[in-house]
C-alpha positions in Angstrom: -5.3 33.1 -33.7 -6.0 36.4 -35.5 -9.1 36.5 -37.8 -8.0 37.0 -41.5 -10.0 39.8 -43.6 -11.1 38.5 -46.9 -12.6 40.1 -49.9 -14.0 38.3 -52.9 -13.7 39.3 -56.7 -16.2 37.4 -58.9 -19.5 36.8 -57.1 -20.9 33.9 -59.2 -21.5 30.4 -58.0 -17.9 29.7 -56.8 -17.4 33.3 -55.5 -20.7 33.1 -53.6 -19.4 29.8 -52.0 -16.2 31.5 -51.0 -17.9 34.2 -49.4 -20.4 32.1 -47.4 -17.4 29.8 -46.1 -15.4 32.9 -45.2 -18.4 34.6 -43.3 -19.2 31.2 -41.5 -15.6 30.3 -40.4 -14.8 31.6 -36.9 -11.2 32.8 -37.9 -12.0 34.7 -41.0 -14.3 37.8 -41.8 -15.7 38.8 -45.0 -15.1 42.5 -46.0 -16.5 42.9 -49.4 -17.5 41.2 -52.7 -16.7 42.5 -56.2 -18.6 42.0 -59.4 -19.2 43.9 -62.6 -22.6 42.4 -62.8 -24.3 44.0 -60.0 -27.3 41.6 -60.3 -25.1 39.1 -58.7 -25.5 41.1 -55.5 -29.1 40.0 -55.2 -27.9 36.8 -53.7 -26.3 38.6 -50.7 -29.4 38.6 -48.2 -30.3 35.0 -49.3 -26.8 33.7 -48.5 -26.9 35.6 -45.1 -23.8 37.8 -46.0 -22.8 41.1 -44.4 -20.4 42.9 -46.6 -19.7 45.9 -48.7 -20.0 45.7 -52.5 -18.0 47.0 -55.3 -18.7 47.1 -59.0 -15.1 46.8 -60.3 -11.6 45.9 -59.0 -10.8 49.5 -59.9 -13.3 50.8 -57.4 -12.1 48.1 -54.7 -8.5 49.1 -54.9 -9.4 52.6 -54.5 -11.7 52.2 -51.5 -10.7 49.3 -49.7 -7.4 50.7 -48.5 -6.0 47.8 -47.0 -9.1 46.7 -44.9 -8.8 43.3 -46.7 -5.5 41.3 -46.2 -6.3 38.6 -48.9 -8.5 38.7 -51.9 -9.9 35.5 -53.5 -10.3 35.6 -57.3 -13.2 33.6 -58.7 -13.8 35.6 -62.0 -13.7 33.9 -65.5 -10.5 32.2 -65.9 -9.0 34.7 -68.5 -8.9 37.5 -65.6 -7.1 35.5 -63.1 -3.5 36.4 -64.0 -4.2 40.1 -64.5 -6.3 40.5 -61.3 -3.8 38.6 -59.2 -0.8 40.6 -60.3 -2.7 43.9 -59.8 -3.7 42.8 -56.3 -0.2 41.7 -55.4 1.2 45.1 -56.5 -1.3 46.7 -54.3 -0.2 44.7 -51.3 -2.7 42.1 -51.0 -2.3 38.3 -50.7 -4.4 36.5 -53.2 -6.3 33.1 -53.5 -6.9 32.2 -57.2 -9.4 29.8 -58.2 -8.5 27.0 -60.6 -6.9 27.4 -63.1 -4.2 29.7 -61.8 -3.7 31.3 -65.2 -4.4 30.0 -68.9 -0.7 29.8 -69.7 2.6 29.0 -68.1 4.0 32.4 -69.2 1.1 34.3 -67.2 1.6 32.0 -64.2 5.1 32.8 -64.1 4.4 36.5 -64.1 2.1 36.0 -61.0 5.0 34.2 -59.3 7.2 37.1 -60.2 4.8 39.6 -58.7 4.6 37.3 -55.5 8.3 37.5 -54.9 8.5 41.1 -55.7 5.4 42.1 -53.3 6.5 39.7 -50.5 2.9 38.4 -50.4 1.5 35.0 -50.8 -0.3 33.5 -53.6 -2.6 30.6 -52.8 -4.3 28.3 -55.5 -7.5 26.4 -55.1 -6.7 22.5 -55.2 -9.4 21.3 -52.9 -9.3 17.7 -54.2 -6.0 17.2 -52.3 -8.1 17.1 -49.0 -10.2 14.1 -50.2 -9.2 10.9 -48.2 -8.8 8.8 -51.5 -6.2 11.4 -52.8 -4.3 11.6 -49.5 -4.3 7.8 -49.3 -3.2 7.5 -52.9 -0.2 10.0 -52.4 0.9 8.1 -49.2 0.7 4.8 -51.2 3.2 6.2 -54.0 5.5 8.2 -51.5 5.9 5.2 -49.2 7.0 2.9 -51.9 4.2 0.4 -50.9 3.0 0.4 -54.7 6.7 -0.2 -55.9 8.0 1.6 -59.0 5.1 3.3 -60.8 4.7 1.7 -64.2 1.6 3.1 -65.6 -1.0 5.9 -64.6 -4.5 6.3 -66.4 -6.7 9.4 -65.7 -10.1 9.0 -67.0 -12.6 12.0 -66.7 -16.0 11.5 -68.3 -18.5 14.3 -67.6 -21.5 16.0 -68.8 -21.5 19.7 -69.8 -24.1 20.6 -72.1 -26.3 23.7 -73.0 -27.6 23.7 -69.4 -24.1 24.6 -68.3 -23.0 26.9 -71.1 -26.1 28.9 -71.7 -25.9 30.5 -68.2 -22.8 32.6 -69.0 -21.4 34.2 -72.1 -17.7 33.5 -71.0 -18.1 29.7 -70.6 -16.8 27.9 -73.7 -14.9 30.7 -74.9 -11.0 30.1 -75.5 -9.9 33.4 -74.2 -11.9 33.5 -71.1 -12.6 29.8 -70.3 -9.6 28.1 -71.9 -10.8 24.6 -72.5 -12.3 21.5 -70.7 -8.9 20.6 -69.1 -8.6 24.1 -67.5 -12.1 24.4 -66.3 -13.5 21.0 -65.8 -10.6 18.7 -65.3 -7.6 20.8 -63.9 -8.2 19.3 -60.3 -7.6 15.9 -61.6 -4.6 17.0 -63.4 -3.5 18.4 -60.2 -3.8 15.2 -58.3 -1.9 13.4 -61.0 1.0 16.1 -60.8 0.7 16.0 -56.9 1.2 12.2 -56.8 3.4 11.6 -59.6 5.2 14.6 -60.6 5.5 16.4 -63.9 5.3 14.8 -67.3 7.4 14.9 -70.6 6.8 14.6 -74.3 3.0 14.6 -74.4 1.2 13.6 -77.4 -2.5 14.4 -77.7 -5.6 14.3 -79.8 -8.2 17.0 -79.0 -11.8 17.1 -80.6 -15.1 19.0 -80.2 -17.7 16.5 -80.9 -20.9 17.8 -79.4 -20.6 21.5 -78.8 -20.8 22.8 -82.4 -22.1 26.1 -81.2 -18.7 26.7 -79.3 -16.1 28.0 -81.7 -12.4 27.0 -81.3 -13.3 24.8 -78.2 -12.7 21.3 -77.1 -14.9 18.8 -75.3 -13.0 15.5 -75.7 -9.3 14.4 -75.8 -6.6 11.8 -75.5 -3.1 12.5 -74.2 -0.2 10.2 -73.7 3.2 11.0 -72.0 5.9 9.8 -69.9 6.6 11.0 -66.1 9.8 12.7 -65.3 10.0 10.3 -62.2 9.5 7.3 -64.4 6.6 5.4 -65.9 4.1 6.3 -68.5 0.7 8.0 -68.2 -2.4 9.1 -70.0 -5.5 11.4 -69.7 -8.5 10.7 -71.4 -11.4 13.2 -71.0 -14.7 14.2 -72.4 -17.7 16.6 -71.3 -19.7 15.0 -74.1 -21.5 12.3 -71.6 -25.3 12.4 -71.9 -27.2 14.0 -69.1 -24.9 13.5 -66.1 -21.1 12.8 -65.1 -19.9 9.2 -65.5 -16.6 8.9 -63.8 -13.3 10.5 -62.7 -10.9 8.0 -62.1 -7.1 7.3 -61.8 -5.7 3.7 -62.2 -2.2 2.9 -61.2 -0.1 -0.2 -62.1 3.2 -0.6 -59.9 5.8 -3.3 -59.5 4.1 -4.4 -56.1 0.4 -4.1 -57.1 -2.2 -1.9 -58.5 -5.2 0.2 -57.4 -8.0 2.4 -58.8 -9.4 5.5 -57.3 -12.8 6.3 -58.9 -16.5 7.2 -58.7 -17.7 10.5 -60.3 -15.0 12.6 -58.9 -12.4 10.3 -57.6 -14.2 9.8 -54.3 -13.6 6.1 -53.7 -11.1 3.4 -53.9 -12.7 0.9 -56.3 -9.8 -1.7 -56.5 -6.6 -2.3 -54.5 -4.4 -5.3 -54.6 -1.0 -4.7 -53.4 1.6 -7.3 -52.2 1.4 -7.6 -48.2 -1.2 -4.7 -47.8 -4.6 -4.7 -46.5 -6.9 -2.0 -47.5 -8.1 0.3 -44.5 -11.5 1.8 -44.4 -11.0 5.5 -45.4 -13.1 8.4 -44.1 -16.0 9.3 -46.2 -15.2 11.8 -49.0 -17.4 15.1 -49.1 -20.2 15.1 -51.6 -19.6 16.9 -54.8 -20.4 20.6 -55.3 -24.1 20.7 -56.7 -24.8 22.9 -59.4 -28.4 21.7 -60.2 -28.4 20.1 -63.4 -24.7 19.1 -63.2 -22.1 18.2 -60.5 -18.5 19.4 -59.8 -15.7 18.3 -57.7 -15.7 17.5 -53.8 -17.0 20.1 -51.7 -13.7 20.8 -49.9 -13.4 24.5 -50.3 -13.6 25.1 -46.4 -10.4 23.1 -46.0 -8.7 25.6 -48.4 -9.8 28.7 -46.3 -8.8 27.1 -43.1 -5.3 26.3 -44.4 -4.8 30.0 -45.6 -5.9 31.3 -42.2 -3.4 28.9 -40.5 -0.6 29.8 -43.0 -1.1 33.5 -42.5 -1.1 33.1 -38.7 2.2 31.2 -39.0 0.8 27.8 -38.0 1.0 25.7 -41.4 2.6 25.6 -44.7 0.4 26.1 -47.7 -1.3 23.0 -49.0 -0.7 24.1 -52.7 1.7 26.9 -53.8 2.0 29.2 -56.7 4.5 26.7 -58.2 2.0 23.9 -57.9 -0.5 26.0 -59.8 1.9 27.0 -62.5 2.8 23.3 -63.0 -0.6 22.4 -63.5 -1.2 25.1 -66.1 2.0 24.1 -67.8 1.0 20.4 -68.2 -2.5 21.4 -69.5 -0.8 24.0 -72.0 1.7 21.3 -73.2 -1.0 18.8 -73.8 -3.0 21.3 -75.7 -0.1 22.4 -77.8 0.9 19.0 -78.7 -2.8 18.5 -80.1 -2.5 21.8 -82.1 -5.2 23.2 -79.8 -3.3 26.1 -78.8 -0.1 27.6 -80.4 
């Protein structure tokens, strides 16, 4: 199998994780990392990386000259679409961290550039690899749960000054986008992956505990129906004191009910389904550890393994650009219904 050459744009916490996984995987090679803040490169030695550094995407595009096959984009959210389109136009495949973009319109422009360039767009949806997520999708697709009647997604996390003070783009509407984009889009993705698209959302969005963040949200409720039948809701907050509380999804079907919960949808907490005995699932990987706060499951290595297999013609993408666009669309429609965005 051919080794795939990667470069990484955006060398913060997530970009550094991308770079380390790429270098350590036997079928990928790290060519370069790019960041406008050159202080980020101080971490290269401690991470054990061997790569070129560039101070901007402009310099990268001028000097890389096709040495990289695919570029991962781990910049602030507001740059995802612009950089993805530019890289596609220069002949690179791209991997875009969540969210794919901050509007459906931007996401569609990425898909247009993908088709015109004949390159591939991958999107990071690492929670799809967690055993409870795979189990949940199989339960619904197989019909064991019967018809889906109700779906409730609860995401209650902590993101306080310890999170927002470390970067000037976090908590801004133009570069961050909102809690549903930055904190909870992975869980919106799991809902979409299992139950499909939504319609007619009605939502309330508030900022209760982050008064220093202008025009930003930390809590909200959304209700909607699914295109495939049944109704659902998303309840979220980043205002939990000190630490994350839970990320869960509860399903009521005509043949039974179940709940996948824990801090990041990492365990099946309840399962009672007609004629079904709950198996023991493989353990979920621990959450990404950012010191004072935790993220979603540490499954990024599966994302890169899938990309390498796809580019070698061995697999189909776990998550496509269309999937990324639909998740952005769901979040945008929820925000619009609440009057948070126009």
